[in-house]
C-alpha positions in Angstrom: -9.9 1.1 -30.6 -6.6 0.3 -28.9 -7.0 -0.3 -25.1 -4.6 1.7 -22.9 -2.6 -1.3 -21.8 -1.8 -2.9 -25.2 1.6 -1.3 -25.5 2.7 -3.7 -22.7 1.1 -6.9 -23.7 4.5 -8.6 -24.0 5.2 -7.7 -20.3 2.2 -9.5 -18.8 4.5 -12.3 -17.7 7.8 -10.6 -17.2 11.0 -12.4 -16.4 10.7 -13.6 -12.7 13.8 -11.7 -11.9 12.6 -8.4 -13.4 11.5 -5.8 -10.8 7.9 -4.6 -11.1 8.8 -0.9 -10.4 12.1 0.8 -10.5 13.5 4.3 -10.0 17.0 5.2 -11.0 18.5 8.4 -9.6 15.1 10.1 -9.6 14.9 13.7 -8.4 11.9 16.0 -8.4 11.1 19.5 -7.3 7.8 21.5 -7.5 10.0 24.6 -7.3 13.7 24.8 -8.3 14.7 25.8 -4.8 12.8 23.0 -3.0 13.7 19.4 -3.9 11.1 16.9 -2.8 12.8 13.7 -4.0 16.6 13.5 -4.1 18.4 10.9 -6.3 16.2 8.0 -5.3 17.1 4.6 -6.7 15.3 1.3 -5.8 13.7 -1.8 -7.3 10.4 -3.1 -6.1 9.8 -6.8 -6.9 6.6 -8.2 -8.5 4.1 -9.2 -5.9 5.4 -6.9 -3.2 3.2 -5.9 -0.3 4.9 -2.7 0.7 4.1 0.0 3.3 5.4 3.5 2.6 5.7 5.7 5.6 7.5 8.7 7.0 6.7 12.1 8.4 4.4 14.6 6.6 6.4 16.3 3.9 8.8 13.4 3.5 7.9 12.9 -0.1 5.6 9.8 0.1 2.8 11.0 -2.2 5.3 12.6 -4.6 7.2 9.4 -4.8 4.2 7.2 -5.5 2.7 9.5 -8.2 5.8 8.9 -10.4 4.8 5.3 -11.0 1.5 6.1 -12.8 2.7 9.2 -14.7 0.9 11.8 -12.6 4.4 13.3 -12.0 7.5 13.1 -14.1 11.0 13.2 -12.7 13.1 16.3 -13.3 16.0 13.8 -13.5 16.3 10.1 -13.6 14.3 7.2 -14.9 11.1 5.4 -13.8 10.4 1.9 -15.1 7.4 -0.4 -15.0 8.3 -4.1 -15.7 11.6 -2.9 -17.1 9.9 -0.4 -19.6 10.8 3.3 -19.3 7.5 5.0 -18.9 8.5 8.6 -19.8 7.0 8.3 -23.2 3.7 6.8 -22.0 0.6 8.8 -21.1 -1.4 8.6 -17.9 -4.2 6.8 -19.7 -1.8 4.1 -21.0 -0.4 3.5 -17.6 -3.9 3.5 -15.9 -4.6 -0.1 -17.0 -1.5 -1.3 -15.2 -1.0 1.1 -12.2 -4.1 1.9 -10.2 -3.9 4.9 -7.9 -6.3 5.7 -5.0 -6.1 9.4 -4.0 -5.7 10.4 -0.4 -9.0 12.5 -0.6 -11.9 10.5 -2.0 -13.6 13.7 -3.1 -10.8 14.3 -5.6 -11.8 11.0 -7.3 -15.5 10.5 -6.9 -17.9 12.2 -9.4 -20.5 9.7 -10.6 -24.3 9.8 -9.8 -24.3 6.4 -8.1 -21.9 4.0 -6.4 -22.5 1.5 -9.2 -21.6 4.0 -11.9 -18.5 5.1 -10.0 -17.2 1.6 -9.7 -18.0 0.8 -13.4 -16.4 4.0 -14.8 -12.8 3.0 -14.7 -13.4 -0.3 -16.4 -15.5 1.4 -19.2 -12.8 4.0 -19.6 -10.2 1.2 -20.1 -12.3 -0.4 -22.8 -13.7 -3.4 -20.9 -16.6 -5.3 -22.5 -20.0 -4.2 -21.0 -20.9 -7.7 -19.7 -17.5 -7.9 -18.0 -18.1 -4.5 -16.5 -21.4 -5.5 -15.1 -20.2 -8.7 -13.6 -17.1 -7.2 -12.1 -19.1 -4.3 -10.6 -21.5 -6.7 -8.9 -18.6 -8.7 -7.5 -16.8 -5.6 -6.2 -20.0 -4.2 -4.6 -20.4 -7.5 -2.8 -16.7 -7.7 -1.8 -16.6 -4.2 -0.3 -20.0 -4.6 1.3 -21.4 -1.7 -0.8 -24.5 -3.3 -2.3 -26.8 -1.4 0.0 -25.4 1.8 -1.5 -25.2 0.7 -5.2 -27.8 3.2 -6.4 -27.0 6.0 -3.9 -25.1 9.1 -5.0 -21.6 8.7 -3.3 -21.4 12.4 -2.4 -24.3 12.0 0.0 -22.5 9.2 2.0 -20.2 9.4 5.0 -16.5 10.0 4.5 -15.7 6.4 5.4 -18.1 5.1 2.8 -16.7 7.5 0.2 -13.3 6.2 1.0 -14.3 2.6 0.5 -16.0 3.6 -2.9 -12.9 5.3 -4.1 -10.8 2.3 -3.3 -13.3 -0.2 -4.8 -13.5 1.8 -8.1 -9.7 1.5 -8.7 -9.5 -2.0 -7.4 -12.3 -3.0 -9.8 -10.0 -2.4 -12.8 -7.7 -5.2 -11.7 -4.4 -3.3 -12.0 -1.2 -5.2 -11.7 0.1 -2.5 -9.4 -2.3 -0.9 -6.8 -1.1 2.3 -5.0 -3.2 3.6 -2.1 -2.5 6.9 -0.5 -3.6 6.9 3.2 -6.5 4.5 2.4 -7.5 3.8 6.0 -8.0 7.5 6.9 -11.6 7.8 8.0 -12.0 4.0 8.4 -12.6 2.4 11.8 -10.6 -0.6 12.9 -13.1 -3.2 11.6 -13.2 -1.6 8.2 -9.4 -1.3 8.1 -9.0 -5.0 8.8 -11.7 -5.8 6.2 -9.8 -3.7 3.6 -6.5 -5.4 4.5 -8.1 -8.8 4.0 -9.2 -7.8 0.5 -5.8 -6.3 -0.4 -3.8 -9.3 1.0 -6.0 -11.7 -1.1 -5.3 -9.5 -4.1 -1.6 -9.5 -3.4 -1.6 -13.3 -3.1 -2.7 -13.4 -6.7 0.7 -11.9 -7.7 -0.3 -8.2 -7.8 1.9 -5.5 -6.3 0.6 -3.2 -3.6 2.1 0.1 -2.4 0.3 1.4 0.7 1.1 4.9 2.0 0.2 5.2 5.7 1.1 6.9 9.0 -0.5 4.0 10.9 2.6 2.3 12.3 0.6 -0.3 14.1 -0.9 -1.4 10.8 2.6 -1.4 9.1 4.0 -3.6 11.9 1.1 -6.0 11.9 0.4 -6.5 8.2 3.3 -5.5 6.0 6.4 -7.7 5.7 8.4 -4.9 4.1 8.4 -1.1 4.5 9.9 1.9 2.8 10.7 4.9 5.0 11.2 8.3 3.4 12.8 11.2 5.2 13.4 14.6 3.7 13.1 13.2 0.1 15.5 10.3 0.6 15.1 6.7 1.3 16.0 6.2 5.0 15.1 2.5 5.0 13.8 -0.1 2.6 13.6 -3.7 3.8 12.1 -6.0 6.3 9.6 -4.3 8.6 10.9 -6.1 11.7 14.4 -4.9 11.0 13.2 -1.3 10.9 11.4 -1.5 14.2 14.3 -3.1 16.0 16.7 -0.3 14.9 16.4 2.5 17.4 18.8 4.8 15.5 16.7 4.6 12.4 13.5 5.2 14.3 15.0 8.3 16.0 16.3 9.7 12.7 12.9 9.1 11.0 11.2 10.6 14.1 8.8 7.7 14.2 7.7 5.7 17.3 7.1 2.0 17.7 3.7 0.3 18.2 2.6 0.1 21.8 2.9 -3.7 21.8 6.5 -3.5 20.6 7.3 -0.9 23.3 5.8 -3.4 25.9 7.9 -6.2 24.5 11.0 -4.1 24.7 10.3 -3.4 28.4 10.1 -7.1 29.1 13.3 -8.3 27.4 14.8 -9.1 30.8 12.1 -11.8 31.1 13.1 -13.3 27.8 10.6 -11.5 25.6 12.0 -10.6 22.1 12.3 -6.8 21.5 11.1 -7.0 17.9 7.5 -8.2 18.5 5.1 -6.5 16.1 1.6 -7.6 16.9 -0.6 -8.5 19.9 -1.0 -12.0 18.5 2.8 -12.4 18.3 3.2 -11.1 21.8 0.6 -13.6 23.2 2.3 -16.5 21.4 5.8 -15.6 22.7 4.6 -14.7 26.2 2.5 -17.9 26.4 5.5 -19.9 25.4 7.6 -18.3 28.2 4.9 -19.0 30.7 4.8 -22.7 29.6 8.5 -23.0 30.0 8.3 -21.5 33.4 5.6 -24.0 34.5 7.6 -26.9 33.1 10.7 -25.7 34.9 8.8 -25.3 38.2 7.3 -28.8 37.8 10.7 -30.3 37.2 12.2 -28.6 40.3 9.3 -29.8 42.4 9.8 -33.4 41.2 
């Protein structure tokens, strides 16, 4: 039996200059009178760690669902590693593009956490010994071993969220798309998830992370994509976006509190584009050190 990903075997090691994901003049509407995406064109490089943000209704989920075939554009072209995906089924794409739904209850259905995590691999034709080993590894990695034989539906929303992420992650997709994956997770669980995703990204995999958490975007994502009314308002370096007041106002998005604090201290030499508490402490500590050295010199 042919596995879902065999049609792209020759693209496992694409040309280094070849984008991982592309859209060319993509437009989409659920109803003819209401366009959700409007002539979007962009290229996302292999190995990107990209946050996707914007107001509710800006088109984030609709945008992302075009990359795994859940939605098909009314106009335009979507490519994966340079291959037009319009003739490929969702099952063919699933081995390459993993998608974690915003609501874990739209995804979870198995009788145990172990079975839930193993399902995707079995569905993609993995050998059973590989399924068992990978399932054990993922249960350990996501701290889900205590719940391995528990029915996921009986667990808390936060645990169901982790299980839904772990089950897609377990299939080792080259592209992992997560729709609001930290909703329902506390700060500690969010940072644990980010550590897993960043390690996965360092292996060369591409991650698209839909979120409203601007603090998380600022702290952990080098690049961001901002959608507004079905169009790309910004795509580039996260720091560049947060230092651009006009773009922030147009997107109707605020800045993280630590960035706001830094912007209020620019007259003291603090940079206005600081994105994390750790960065603020480093810059502020450096300024204090300079002040002490200056005072010591004047005293001498």
